[in-house]
C-alpha positions in Angstrom: -23.3 5.4 35.5 -26.0 5.8 32.8 -28.1 2.8 31.6 -26.7 3.4 28.1 -23.8 1.2 29.0 -26.3 -1.7 29.2 -27.3 -1.3 25.6 -23.8 -2.0 24.1 -23.6 -4.7 21.4 -21.6 -7.6 22.6 -20.1 -10.4 20.6 -21.9 -13.7 20.2 -21.4 -16.1 23.0 -19.7 -18.7 20.8 -16.0 -19.2 21.4 -13.8 -18.1 18.5 -11.2 -20.5 17.1 -7.9 -19.9 18.9 -5.0 -18.8 16.8 -3.0 -21.8 15.5 0.7 -21.8 16.7 3.5 -22.2 14.2 5.6 -24.1 16.7 4.4 -27.7 17.1 3.3 -28.5 20.6 3.9 -31.7 22.6 1.2 -34.2 23.6 0.6 -32.5 26.9 -0.3 -29.3 25.1 2.7 -27.5 26.4 4.8 -25.5 23.9 8.3 -26.6 23.2 10.8 -24.9 25.5 14.2 -24.9 23.7 15.9 -24.5 27.1 14.3 -27.4 28.9 16.6 -30.1 27.5 19.6 -30.6 25.2 17.4 -32.4 22.7 14.9 -29.5 22.6 17.8 -27.0 22.4 19.3 -28.7 19.3 15.8 -28.9 17.7 15.2 -25.3 18.5 18.5 -24.2 17.0 17.6 -25.9 13.7 14.3 -24.2 13.6 15.7 -20.8 14.6 18.3 -21.0 11.8 15.5 -21.1 9.3 14.0 -18.1 10.8 17.1 -16.0 11.1 17.7 -16.3 7.4 14.3 -15.0 6.4 14.2 -11.6 4.7 10.6 -11.1 5.9 11.8 -11.3 9.5 12.3 -7.9 11.3 15.9 -6.7 11.4 16.5 -7.6 15.1 15.9 -11.3 14.2 17.9 -11.5 10.9 21.1 -13.3 11.6 20.4 -13.4 15.4 20.0 -16.9 16.6 19.3 -16.0 20.2 16.5 -13.6 19.4 14.8 -16.2 17.2 15.0 -18.8 20.0 13.3 -16.3 22.4 10.6 -15.5 19.8 9.9 -19.2 19.5 9.7 -19.5 23.3 7.2 -16.6 23.6 5.1 -17.9 20.7 4.8 -21.3 22.2 3.7 -19.9 25.6 0.9 -17.6 24.3 -0.2 -19.9 21.4 0.5 -17.8 18.3 2.8 -18.1 15.4 6.5 -17.2 15.7 6.1 -14.7 12.8 3.3 -12.9 14.7 5.6 -12.5 17.7 8.4 -11.2 15.5 6.2 -8.7 13.8 4.6 -7.4 17.0 7.3 -7.4 19.6 9.2 -4.0 19.6 12.4 -3.3 21.4 12.6 0.3 22.5 15.6 1.5 24.5 16.3 -2.2 25.3 12.8 -2.8 26.7 10.5 -5.2 24.9 6.8 -4.4 24.5 3.9 -5.9 22.6 2.0 -3.7 20.2 -1.4 -2.8 21.6 -3.4 -4.1 18.6 -1.6 -7.5 18.9 -2.6 -7.9 22.6 -6.2 -7.1 21.7 -6.2 -9.5 18.8 -4.7 -12.3 21.0 -7.3 -11.8 23.7 -10.1 -11.9 21.1 -8.8 -15.2 19.7 -8.1 -16.9 23.0 -11.7 -18.3 23.3 -12.1 -17.2 27.0 -13.8 -13.8 26.4 -16.1 -12.2 24.0 -14.6 -9.7 21.6 -13.2 -6.7 23.4 -15.4 -3.5 23.3 -14.6 0.0 24.4 -16.8 2.2 26.6 -16.3 6.0 26.7 -17.1 7.9 29.8 -17.0 11.5 31.1 -18.2 12.7 34.5 -19.4 9.2 35.3 -21.7 9.0 32.3 -21.3 7.1 29.0 -20.4 9.3 26.0 -18.9 9.3 22.6 -15.2 9.8 21.5 -15.9 12.9 19.5 -13.4 15.8 19.8 -11.1 13.7 22.1 -8.5 16.4 22.4 -11.0 19.0 23.7 -12.6 16.9 26.4 -12.3 17.4 30.2 -9.9 15.5 32.4 -12.6 13.1 33.4 -13.0 11.9 29.8 -11.7 8.4 29.2 -12.0 4.9 27.9 -12.3 1.4 29.4 -12.3 -2.0 27.8 -15.2 -4.4 28.5 -15.8 -8.1 27.6 -17.8 -11.1 28.8 -16.4 -14.2 30.3 -17.7 -16.9 28.0 -17.8 -19.5 30.7 -19.8 -17.6 33.3 -21.4 -14.8 31.2 -20.1 -12.2 33.7 -19.3 -8.8 32.2 -15.6 -7.9 32.9 -14.9 -4.2 33.1 -11.3 -2.9 32.7 -9.7 0.1 34.4 -10.6 3.6 33.1 -7.9 5.4 31.2 -8.7 9.1 31.5 -7.1 12.4 30.5 -6.4 12.9 34.2 -4.3 9.8 34.2 -2.6 10.7 30.9 -1.5 14.1 32.2 -0.6 12.8 35.7 1.7 10.2 34.2 3.2 12.6 31.7 2.4 10.4 28.7 1.5 13.4 26.6 4.7 15.2 27.3 7.1 12.5 26.0 9.1 12.9 22.8 6.9 12.0 19.8 3.8 11.4 21.9 0.7 10.5 19.9 -1.5 11.8 22.8 -1.3 15.3 21.4 -2.4 14.3 17.9 -5.7 13.1 16.4 -4.5 9.5 17.2 -5.3 10.1 20.8 -8.6 8.2 20.4 -6.6 5.2 19.2 -4.1 5.5 22.1 -7.0 5.5 24.6 -8.3 2.2 23.2 -4.8 0.6 23.0 -4.1 1.5 26.6 -7.5 0.4 27.8 -7.1 -2.9 26.0 -3.6 -3.4 27.5 -4.9 -2.7 31.0 -7.8 -5.2 30.5 -5.2 -7.9 29.5 -3.0 -7.0 32.5 -6.0 -7.5 34.9 -7.9 -10.5 33.4 -5.4 -12.3 31.2 -1.8 -11.4 32.3 -0.5 -14.7 31.0 -1.1 -13.5 27.4 1.4 -10.6 27.7 4.0 -12.7 29.7 4.2 -9.8 32.2 5.3 -7.3 29.5 3.6 -4.0 28.7 2.9 -2.6 25.3 5.1 -0.7 22.9 2.9 2.3 23.4 3.4 2.1 27.2 7.2 2.0 26.8 7.1 5.0 24.4 5.0 6.9 26.9 7.5 6.1 29.6 10.8 6.8 27.9 9.8 8.5 24.6 10.6 7.4 21.1 13.9 5.6 20.5 16.6 7.6 18.8 19.0 5.2 17.2 22.7 5.8 17.4 24.9 5.2 14.3 27.2 3.1 16.4 24.4 0.6 16.9 23.8 0.2 13.2 24.5 -3.2 11.5 28.0 -3.7 10.2 26.9 -3.5 6.6 25.7 0.1 7.0 28.5 2.5 6.5 29.2 5.0 9.3 28.3 8.5 8.3 25.8 7.4 5.7 22.9 8.6 7.8 24.4 12.1 8.2 25.1 12.3 4.4 21.5 11.2 3.6 20.1 13.7 6.1 22.1 16.5 4.6 20.9 15.6 1.1 17.3 15.4 2.2 17.6 18.9 3.8 19.1 20.3 0.7 22.5 20.7 2.3 24.7 18.2 0.5 27.6 17.0 2.5 30.8 18.7 1.5 32.9 16.7 -0.9 36.5 16.3 0.3 39.0 18.0 -2.0 40.8 15.7 -4.5 44.5 15.3 -3.8 46.7 16.7 -6.6 49.5 14.5 -7.9 53.0 15.6 -6.9 54.8 17.7 -9.5 57.2 15.8 -11.7 60.5 17.5 -12.8 63.7 16.3 -14.5 67.3 17.1 -14.0 69.7 18.2 -16.8 70.3 14.5 -17.7 66.5 13.8 -18.1 66.3 11.8 -14.8 63.0 12.2 -13.0 63.4 14.1 -9.8 61.3 13.2 -6.7 58.9 16.0 -6.1 59.3 15.7 -2.4 63.0 16.7 -2.6 63.9 19.9 -1.0 64.4 22.8 -3.4 67.9 22.9 -4.8 68.7 19.2 -4.2 69.8 17.1 -7.1 68.2 13.6 -7.7 
């Protein structure tokens, strides 16, 4: 590898202030586990109720007590606010995944490592990320940081075009690997792998949203899974309107004809012809 890698600018060796959790922790510095005791469970429910009624909370948490309790549990374990967990945990095809930028931010704020940096390589040499889509299969990115306790440089796995193609990440529905966002995707994936190797406790064993998307493709929501307050068929009508093909309007029902007999009595229009009322 070229000596250029040794000239990278690293973050100061001072430990950043860790993110302050929204959930109050106990005296032994362990986050509250709502499922550890009946008292904690009751306290957790009261807290979760305030969250489930918040309009700023993502849709999967509004009115969902169980999801709010789980978000509180995750937040207490990784030491961040509950709102941060809610905003950065995506559910795609039923599989949870952290957003890549959230994992990187959490790592940078944990106080154990210097700020994460990214090293670009091609054919075993350091390079730049210009014209990412045109580079060879050996082109890739790895995340690097320093252990603030020992000063050791920690080097994450290389994410290369060869890996992207072999895993089929660029062939999934809605893949960003085929767009100018590929450079960002390299950094997110390299950051995720660094966390998986050196700080797996921060991700709680879960991958990133980008990894889930690369595995199963983008989620296509079914109208049957929509909330009850969203009328069925409304999405199809909206889609037709946006495409310039307004949904056909059902014909208005015409009132039944009214007739009278010779005495002026109203006859039922449903009577068979020739019948007297």
